[in-house]
C-alpha positions in Angstrom: -61.4 10.4 -63.9 -57.9 11.4 -62.6 -57.5 7.6 -62.2 -58.3 6.7 -65.8 -56.5 9.6 -66.7 -53.0 8.3 -64.6 -53.3 4.9 -66.0 -53.9 6.3 -69.7 -50.7 8.0 -69.2 -48.8 5.3 -67.7 -49.9 2.7 -70.5 -49.1 5.5 -73.6 -45.4 6.0 -71.3 -44.6 2.4 -71.2 -45.6 1.7 -74.9 -43.2 4.5 -76.0 -39.9 3.7 -74.0 -37.4 3.2 -75.9 -33.4 2.8 -74.2 -31.3 5.8 -74.8 -27.6 5.5 -73.5 -27.3 3.8 -70.0 -31.2 4.0 -69.7 -33.0 1.2 -70.3 -36.0 0.7 -71.8 -39.8 -1.8 -72.8 -40.5 -2.8 -76.7 -38.1 -2.1 -79.3 -39.2 -1.6 -83.0 -37.6 -3.1 -85.8 -37.2 -6.7 -87.3 -36.9 -9.5 -85.2 -34.1 -11.8 -85.0 -33.9 -15.3 -84.2 -31.2 -16.8 -85.8 -28.1 -17.0 -83.4 -25.4 -14.4 -84.7 -21.8 -15.7 -84.7 -20.1 -13.0 -86.8 -20.8 -9.7 -85.1 -18.4 -7.6 -87.1 -21.8 -5.6 -88.3 -21.4 -3.6 -84.4 -18.3 -2.3 -85.3 -20.0 0.8 -86.9 -22.1 1.1 -83.5 -21.2 1.9 -80.5 -24.4 0.8 -78.8 -26.6 -1.9 -79.8 -29.8 -1.9 -78.1 -31.4 -5.4 -76.9 -34.6 -6.6 -76.3 -35.6 -9.8 -74.1 -38.0 -11.5 -72.9 -38.0 -12.6 -69.2 -40.0 -15.0 -67.5 -42.9 -13.0 -65.9 -43.3 -11.6 -69.6 -42.9 -8.4 -69.9 -40.2 -7.5 -72.7 -37.2 -4.9 -71.5 -34.6 -3.6 -73.7 -30.9 -2.3 -72.5 -27.9 -0.9 -73.8 -24.6 -2.8 -74.6 -21.7 -0.5 -75.4 -19.5 -2.4 -78.1 -15.8 -2.0 -78.4 -12.8 -4.2 -79.9 -9.7 -5.7 -79.1 -7.0 -6.4 -82.2 -8.8 -8.4 -84.0 -11.4 -9.7 -81.0 
């Protein structure tokens, strides 16, 4: 019984884990963008951008990317 409760709690924790500040997370909510992005100027309004990746082992994870600009770049 205890093992089942721990397993369920662990599964619920992993399912709800989104990144926060410098802490990585798992799956992100929102729309998937499949096209290549060449103009990232939309990110100028945000200090942090969350990025989800799918590595070879199949479990997606997300990281926080801090954005900055210098001059016109």
